[in-house]
C-alpha positions as CSV (number, residue, x, y, z in Angstrom):
1,M,-46.8,-16.0,2.9
2,I,-48.1,-16.2,-0.9
3,G,-49.4,-12.7,-0.9
4,A,-46.4,-10.7,-0.6
5,K,-44.6,-13.0,-3.0
6,F,-47.0,-12.4,-5.5
7,R,-46.7,-8.5,-4.7
8,Q,-43.4,-8.3,-4.8
9,L,-43.3,-10.2,-9.2
10,V,-45.3,-7.6,-10.1
11,Y,-43.7,-4.4,-8.9
12,G,-40.2,-6.2,-9.8
13,L,-41.7,-7.2,-13.3
14,A,-43.7,-3.5,-13.4
15,H,-40.5,-1.7,-12.6
16,A,-37.2,-1.1,-15.1
17,P,-34.3,-3.2,-13.3
18,V,-31.7,-1.6,-11.1
19,T,-28.8,-3.8,-12.2
20,V,-26.9,-3.4,-14.8
21,G,-25.3,-5.8,-17.2
22,Y,-21.5,-4.4,-16.5
23,P,-19.3,-7.7,-18.6
24,L,-21.3,-7.5,-21.2
25,E,-22.6,-3.2,-21.4
26,P,-19.4,-1.7,-19.2
27,R,-20.8,1.2,-17.8
28,V,-19.1,4.9,-18.4
29,P,-17.5,7.0,-15.5
30,D,-18.8,10.5,-14.9
31,P,-16.5,13.1,-16.6
32,S,-15.3,14.3,-13.2
33,F,-14.4,10.8,-11.4
34,R,-10.7,10.8,-10.2
35,G,-9.7,7.5,-12.1
36,R,-6.7,6.1,-13.1
37,L,-3.2,8.0,-13.0
38,T,-1.3,8.7,-17.0
39,V,2.7,10.0,-16.8
40,D,3.3,11.6,-20.1
41,T,7.0,11.3,-19.8
42,G,7.9,13.5,-22.6
43,R,6.5,16.6,-20.9
44,C,7.5,15.3,-17.1
45,V,11.0,17.3,-16.6
46,G,11.9,16.0,-12.7
47,C,11.2,18.8,-11.0
48,G,9.8,16.5,-8.2
49,G,6.3,18.4,-7.4
50,C,4.6,15.2,-7.2
51,A,6.9,13.7,-5.1
52,D,6.7,16.5,-2.5
53,V,2.6,16.7,-2.1
54,C,2.1,13.0,-3.0
55,P,1.1,11.6,0.7
56,C,1.4,8.1,-0.4
57,R,4.9,8.2,-1.5
58,C,3.6,6.9,-4.4
59,V,6.4,8.9,-6.4
60,T,10.0,8.9,-5.3
61,L,13.2,10.9,-7.1
62,T,16.4,9.6,-6.7
63,D,19.4,12.2,-7.3
64,V,21.9,9.4,-9.1
65,S,24.5,11.7,-9.7
66,P,25.0,15.3,-10.3
67,A,23.7,15.4,-13.6
68,R,21.0,12.7,-13.5
69,R,17.8,12.0,-10.8
70,V,15.3,8.6,-11.1
71,I,11.8,9.4,-10.8
72,R,9.8,6.4,-9.8
73,R,6.3,6.0,-9.8
74,H,4.0,3.4,-7.9
75,L,1.1,3.1,-9.3
76,D,-0.6,0.0,-7.5
77,R,-0.2,2.1,-3.8
78,C,-2.1,5.7,-5.4
79,V,-5.1,6.6,-3.5
80,M,-5.5,8.7,-6.7
81,C,-6.6,12.0,-4.3
82,G,-4.5,14.1,-7.8
83,R,-2.2,16.3,-5.4
84,C,0.2,15.6,-7.9
85,V,-2.2,16.2,-10.6
86,D,-2.6,20.0,-9.7
87,A,1.6,19.9,-8.1
88,C,2.7,19.9,-11.8
89,A,3.2,22.6,-13.6
90,Y,4.0,20.9,-16.8
91,G,0.5,18.9,-17.6
92,A,2.4,15.7,-17.4
93,L,0.2,13.7,-14.8
94,A,-3.7,13.7,-15.4
95,L,-6.4,11.1,-14.1
96,V,-8.6,9.7,-16.5
97,P,-11.8,8.5,-16.0
98,D,-11.0,5.3,-16.2
99,W,-12.0,2.3,-12.8
100,E,-10.9,-0.7,-14.1
101,L,-7.4,-1.4,-13.1
102,A,-7.1,-4.8,-12.7
103,T,-3.9,-6.3,-13.9
104,R,-2.0,-10.0,-13.7
105,D,1.5,-7.8,-14.0
106,R,2.5,-5.4,-11.1
107,G,4.7,-3.7,-13.4
108,D,2.1,-2.5,-15.5
109,L,1.4,-0.4,-12.4
110,F,5.1,0.7,-12.4
111,V,6.8,4.0,-14.3
112,E,10.3,4.8,-14.0
113,Q,12.3,7.8,-15.9
114,D,15.4,8.3,-16.2
115,L,16.1,12.1,-16.6
116,Y,19.6,14.4,-17.7
117,M,19.3,17.2,-15.2
118,G,21.1,20.8,-15.1
119,V,23.3,20.9,-12.9
120,C,23.9,24.8,-10.7
121,D,27.0,25.7,-10.6
122,R,26.3,27.3,-7.2
123,C,25.2,24.7,-5.2
124,G,25.5,21.6,-7.3
125,R,21.9,20.8,-7.1
126,C,19.6,20.0,-10.4
127,Y,17.4,22.4,-11.5
128,V,14.8,22.9,-14.3
129,P,13.5,26.3,-15.5
130,P,12.1,28.5,-12.6
131,H,8.3,28.0,-11.3
132,P,6.4,28.3,-8.5
133,L,7.4,24.8,-7.0
134,D,11.1,26.0,-6.5
135,R,10.1,26.7,-3.3
136,L,9.5,23.2,-2.3
137,R,12.2,21.9,-2.5
138,G,15.8,21.8,-0.9
139,T,19.2,22.1,-1.6
140,G,21.3,20.1,-2.3
141,M,20.5,16.7,-3.8
142,R,17.6,14.3,-3.0
143,I,18.1,10.7,-2.5
144,D,14.5,9.1,-1.1
145,E,15.7,5.0,-2.2
146,P,19.4,5.1,-1.2
147,A,19.7,1.5,-2.8
148,L,19.3,3.0,-6.3
149,L,23.7,4.2,-5.8
150,D,25.4,2.7,-7.6
151,G,29.4,3.3,-6.0
152,D,29.8,6.3,-8.0
153,G,26.6,8.3,-7.2
154,A,27.2,7.3,-3.4
155,R,30.0,9.4,-3.3
156,A,28.5,12.0,-4.2
157,A,26.0,12.5,-2.2
158,G,29.0,12.0,0.5
159,G,27.5,8.3,1.2
160,G,30.7,6.6,0.1
161,T,34.1,6.2,1.2
């Protein structure tokens, strides 16, 4: 028994440590690591491509009125699959190699945008300049979260009295 412990001690002293000193020496992730999702709200045009492809429903779109669209991104639900980044034709979304995602406030993981949209004269649907994702969306207003609708928005969406 003492011989086995002595061999283990000699082996441990002869080889380099396999652990990392994480809190004091943060480890740099691999560049291809899919980490935290970042949203550049200045580049987002509200096309809805990210909401169409998100498997976790992290992104919800609600047309509050014919000219206003609310986009909510719940980053605490995100599984970092990268589908939204691939679908974004405007480069507004990116997965950065950051794996320290802990926060004390859940509001840090919530992004809400209130966008003014153009309105089609024929169908009344919100639109952005044409791009490949236009074929994914249906016609008419989109309502993922009906609770966001106020009295005027509910009537415009056909849900009012």
